[in-house]
N, C-alpha and C positions, 0 to 999 in steps of 0.2 A: 657695946664698945669692946674692942679687942684689948687684950692685955699683952703688952710688949715690954720685955725686960730692957732696962736702959743700956745694957751692954750689947744688945742686938744691933746689927748693921743692916739697914734696909735702904737700898739704893733708890734714888728718885725715879719714879715711873712705875714701881711695883704696885700691884693692887692687892690690898689685904681685905678679905671679906669680913663680915660681921662676926663678932664673938670668937675671933681667933685667939690662940694663946701662943706667943712666941717667946721661948725661953732664953736663958743666958747664952751669949756668944753665937747666936745664929747669924748667918749671912744670907741675905735675900737679894737676888739680882734685879735689875731694872725691868726686865720683861716678864717677871714672875707674876702669876695670878693665883691667889689663894682663895678658895671658896669659903663658905661659912663654916665656922667652928673647926677649922683646921688647927691641930696642935703640933707644934714643934718643940720637943722636950728641951733640948739644949744642944749647942755645937752642931747644928744642922746647917748644911750648905745647900741652897737651892739656886741654880744658875740657869742661864739660857732662857729660851722661849718655852717656859714650863708652866702648865696649868694643873692645879691640884684640886680635886673635887671635895665637896662638903664632907665634914666629919672624919677626914683622914688624920691619922696620928703618925708622926715620924719621930723616931727615937735618936738618941745622940750619935753623932759622927756619921750619919748617913750623908751621902753626896748625891744629889738628885739634879739631873738636867745639865751635867757637864758635857763637854764635847765628846763625840764617839772615839773609841779606841780603834781607829781605822786610819792607816797611813794615807789613804786616798782623800781623806777629809781635808778641805782647804779653807775652812772658815765660812762656808756658805750657810745661809740661814736655814735651820731645821728645828724640829719641835719635839717636845715630850708632853703627852697628855695622859694624866692620871685621873681615874674616876673617883667615885665617892666611897667613903667608909673603908678605905684600905688601911692596913696596919703595916708600917714599914719599919723594921727593927734596926738595931744598931749596926753601923758600918755597911749598910746596903748601898749599892751604887746602881743608878739607872741613868743611861745616856740618851741624848737626843738622837735623831735619825741622821741619815745621809741622803744626798740627792739620789744616789744609785739605788737606794732602798725605798724611795717614795717620800723621804724627808721627815717621817714621823715615827716615833716610838709610841706605842699606845698601851696603857694598862687599864683594864676594866674596873668593875666595882667589887667591893667586898673581898679583896685579896689579902693574903697574909704572906709577907715576904720576910723570912726570918733572918737572923743576924748573919751578916757577911755574904749574903747572896748577891748576884750580879745579873742585871738585865741589860743586854747590849743593844746597840743601835738597830733601829727598824724592827725590833721584835714587836709582835702583836699578841698581847696577853689578854685572855678573856676574863669573865667574871668568876669569882669564888675560887681563884687559883691559889694554891699553896706552894711556895717554894721554900724548902727547908734549908737549914743553916749551911752556908758555904757552898751552895750549888750555883752553877753559872749557866745562863741561857745565852747562847751566842747570837750574833747578828742575823736578822732576817727570819728568825724562827716564828712560827705561829703556834701558840699554846691556847687551845680552845677552853671553853668553860669547864669548871669543876675538875681540873687536872691537879694532881698532887705529884710534886717532884721531890723525892726523898733527899736526905742530906748527902753532901759531898758528891753530887751528880754533876755531869757535864752534858749539855745538849748542844750538838754540833750545829754550825750555821746552816740555815735554810731548812732545818728539820721541822716537820709539822707533828704535833701531838694532839690526837683527837679528843673530843669531849669525854670527860669522865675517866680518862686513862690514869694509871698510877705508875710511877717509876720508882723502883726500889732503891734503897740507899747504895751509894758507891757504884753507880752505873753510868757508863758512857753511852749516850744515845746518838747513833750516827745515821739512823734511817727513820722514816716516818713511822708513827705508832697509830694503829687503828683506834677509833673511839672505844673506850671502856677496856682497852688492853692493859695487861700487866707485863711490865718489862723489868727484869732483874738480871744483871750481867755478872759474869765471872770477873776475877781479877785480871789485870792487864797481861797480855802475852806479847812477846817480841815477834811481830809479824813480818818485819822486813826493814829496809833502810829508808831513811828520810830523803828520798830521791828528789823531791821537790825542793827541799832546803839546799841540797848539794848543787842543784842546777841554778838556783837563785844566787848562790855564792860564786858561780862561775867556775866550779871545780872541773878540771879537764875530764873529757870522756874516758881517757885511759884509766884515770884514778877511780872513776865511778865503776867502770868495768871490773877493775881489780877489787874494789869493795864488794861488788855483787858476788864475785867468785869467792872471796873470803867468807862472806856470809853463808854461801852455800856449803863451803867446807865446814864451817862451824856447825851447821845444821846437820849435815849428812856424813861427815868424815868419820873415820875409825877412831876408836879410843875415847877417852874422856874429853870433856869440854876444854880442860886445861891442856891436854895432849894436843888437841887440834890447834889451839892458840900457839903453842910452842912450834909446831910445824909451820904455821903461817909466818912466824918470825923469821924462819930460815928460808922460806920459799918466795916471799914477796918483797920487792924493793919500793913499793908504793908508800909514800909518807903517811897517807891516810890509813892504810892497812896497819902500818907499824904503830900509828896512834891508837888504833883499836886494840892491837895486841898488847901494847903497854898498859892500857887500861885494864884489860882482862887479867894480866899477870901481876898487876899492882896489889898492894896491901888493901884488904877489905875485911869487914866483919859480917858482910852480907853475902847471900847466895846471888847468883845471876839469873835474870830473865834470859833463858836460852832460846834460840830460834825454834819456834814451833812448840815450846814447852813452858 
C-alpha cells in the first residue's frame, strides 16, 4: 500500500504505483503515472502527461512536467518520461516536450539532478547523468550516458554532449562535445551586440548601424573606455547609442565587460 499524506492533492485519473510515499502538500495531475516505490518528499508538483519510473525520489519544491517555456507552445499534448532510480533534488524543473521537438522530453535511469537545475523541453537525457546545482539544459539538447554537468553551467539549445563527457563548473556550452571530452570555459566576454533581439524589437536599421559603429569605436578607438564613451556622447544622435553611453557613464561599483576583453 502507498502512503499518502492527507494534505496531498491527487487529481482523479492519476496512477499511483505500489508502495509510493507522497508527502505533505504534493500536487499530482490527472495524467501522471508513478511507478513502484516513488517517493515525493513534500511540496512536489507533478503535472501533465508525465510518467516517473520505479524507485525515483523527488525532493521539496520540484516542479515536474509543467508546460515548456517556449512561446510557440499552444497547449498541444506533449509528454515527459522519467526513468527509474533518479534522484531529483529541491527546486528542480523539468518540462514536457513540444510538437516541433518530437513531443517528448526524456530522462534515463539512475540520474542525479541537484538543487535548482533545469531540464527544458524536448531534451533527451541518458542514463547515469549528473546535473549539478543551478545548471540549465536548454531545449532539444541530447545528453548521452554518464555525462557530468558541473554547477552553474548552461547548455545551449540543440547541443549534443557525448557519452562520458564532463563539463566544468560555470561553463557555457554552445557547441557539441565529443564523447569523453572535458570542457571548461572562461568567464564571459563581450563579443558583440544582441542583433537578433534588436531586430525582433523592430529597431530601425539606422539605429542598428549606429550601434554597430559605436561598438566598434568602444572596441578599437583611442583612449580609455570612458574616453571613447564621452566621444560617442558628442558624436552620435542615435537614442540607442545615447542609452549605451548613459549606462557606461553612470554610477557603478563594478568594472565593465569591454569589447574583446
